[in-house]
C-alpha positions as CSV (number, residue, x, y, z in Angstrom):
1,M,33.6,-30.1,-20.1
2,P,36.3,-28.7,-22.4
3,T,37.6,-25.2,-21.6
4,L,37.2,-22.6,-24.4
5,K,40.4,-20.9,-25.5
6,F,40.1,-17.6,-27.3
7,T,42.7,-16.5,-29.7
8,E,43.6,-12.9,-30.4
9,R,42.0,-13.3,-33.8
10,M,38.7,-14.5,-32.4
11,I,38.6,-11.6,-29.9
12,A,39.4,-9.1,-32.6
13,A,36.6,-10.5,-34.8
14,A,34.1,-10.4,-31.9
15,I,35.1,-6.7,-31.2
16,A,34.7,-5.8,-34.9
17,G,31.3,-7.5,-35.0
18,F,30.0,-5.7,-31.9
19,E,31.3,-2.3,-33.1
20,A,29.4,-2.9,-36.4
21,Q,26.3,-3.6,-34.4
22,K,26.9,-0.5,-32.3
23,R,27.2,1.7,-35.5
24,E,23.9,0.3,-36.8
25,I,22.1,1.0,-33.5
26,D,23.5,4.5,-33.4
27,V,22.2,5.2,-36.9
28,E,18.7,3.9,-35.9
29,I,18.7,6.0,-32.7
30,A,19.7,9.1,-34.7
31,A,16.8,8.4,-37.2
32,L,14.3,8.1,-34.4
33,R,15.5,11.3,-32.7
34,A,15.1,13.1,-36.1
35,I,11.6,11.8,-36.4
36,G,10.8,13.0,-32.8
37,K,12.1,16.5,-33.6
38,E,10.0,16.8,-36.7
39,S,6.7,15.8,-35.1
40,G,7.2,18.3,-32.2
41,P,6.5,17.7,-28.6
42,A,4.4,14.6,-27.8
43,T,0.9,15.5,-26.6
44,P,-0.1,13.7,-23.4
45,K,-2.8,11.1,-23.7
46,A,-6.1,11.6,-21.9
47,P,-6.3,9.2,-19.0
48,T,-8.3,6.1,-19.7
49,E,-10.2,3.8,-17.3
50,T,-7.3,1.4,-17.2
51,T,-4.9,4.1,-15.9
52,K,-7.1,5.2,-13.0
53,P,-5.7,4.2,-9.6
54,A,-7.6,1.8,-7.6
55,R,-9.9,3.5,-5.1
56,R,-10.2,2.6,-1.5
57,K,-13.5,1.1,-0.5
58,L,-15.2,2.5,2.6
59,S,-17.8,0.6,4.5
60,A,-21.4,2.0,4.6
61,A,-20.9,2.6,8.4
62,S,-17.8,4.7,7.7
63,R,-19.5,6.7,5.0
64,K,-22.4,7.4,7.4
65,K,-20.0,8.5,10.2
66,M,-18.2,10.8,7.8
67,A,-21.5,12.3,6.5
68,L,-22.8,12.9,10.1
69,A,-19.4,14.5,11.1
70,Q,-19.6,16.8,8.0
71,Q,-23.2,17.8,8.8
72,K,-22.2,18.5,12.4
73,R,-19.3,20.7,11.2
74,W,-21.5,22.7,8.9
75,A,-24.2,23.1,11.6
76,A,-21.5,24.4,14.0
77,K,-20.3,26.8,11.3
78,R,-23.8,28.1,10.7
79,G,-24.3,28.4,14.4
80,E,-27.1,25.9,14.7
81,T,-27.5,23.6,17.6
82,A,-25.9,20.2,17.4
83,A,-29.3,18.5,16.7
84,L,-27.7,16.4,13.9
85,A,-25.1,14.9,16.2
86,P,-25.9,11.3,16.9
87,A,-26.8,10.4,20.5
88,K,-24.0,8.9,22.5
89,K,-24.2,5.2,23.0
90,A,-24.5,4.1,26.7
91,R,-21.5,2.2,27.8
92,R,-22.1,-1.4,28.8
93,K,-21.5,-2.1,32.4
94,M,-20.4,-5.3,33.9
95,S,-22.5,-6.7,36.7
96,A,-20.9,-7.4,40.0
97,A,-21.3,-11.1,39.6
98,G,-19.6,-11.0,36.2
99,K,-16.7,-9.1,37.6
100,A,-16.4,-11.5,40.5
101,N,-16.3,-14.5,38.0
102,M,-13.5,-12.8,36.0
103,I,-11.5,-12.1,39.1
104,A,-11.9,-15.7,40.3
105,A,-10.8,-17.1,36.9
106,I,-7.8,-14.9,36.9
107,K,-6.8,-15.9,40.4
108,K,-7.2,-19.6,39.5
109,R,-5.0,-19.2,36.4
110,W,-2.3,-17.5,38.3
111,A,-2.4,-20.1,41.1
112,E,-2.0,-22.9,38.4
113,K,0.9,-21.0,36.8
114,R,2.6,-20.6,40.2
115,A,2.1,-24.3,41.0
116,A,3.5,-25.3,37.6
117,A,6.6,-23.0,38.1
118,K,7.1,-24.4,41.6
119,K,6.8,-27.9,40.3
120,A,9.3,-27.2,37.5
121,S,11.9,-25.8,40.0
């Protein structure tokens, strides 16, 4: 690929061309600024549907929890009893047999892991 060699004349011509373009652009900018001053300050546009930010979507369960919490706060403010508060859910309990099964499975896994480590070393 041939290397381009620029002469002083070529560089001077390029500079002159760019300066001419710069003067034209400066004239156009000045004209636009003059138009802007004549028309006064720009009035802000009313927001349209396309400019509205996306809204977060809440699940129905979350909305219901929020509504119940707000009702409870208002009831407390008015001095009413907490009749609107939802009943507490009973915690699930594990049976003794289920707990024994889990413990046995954990012990079995650890025994296998220890045996594999002993075999590897």
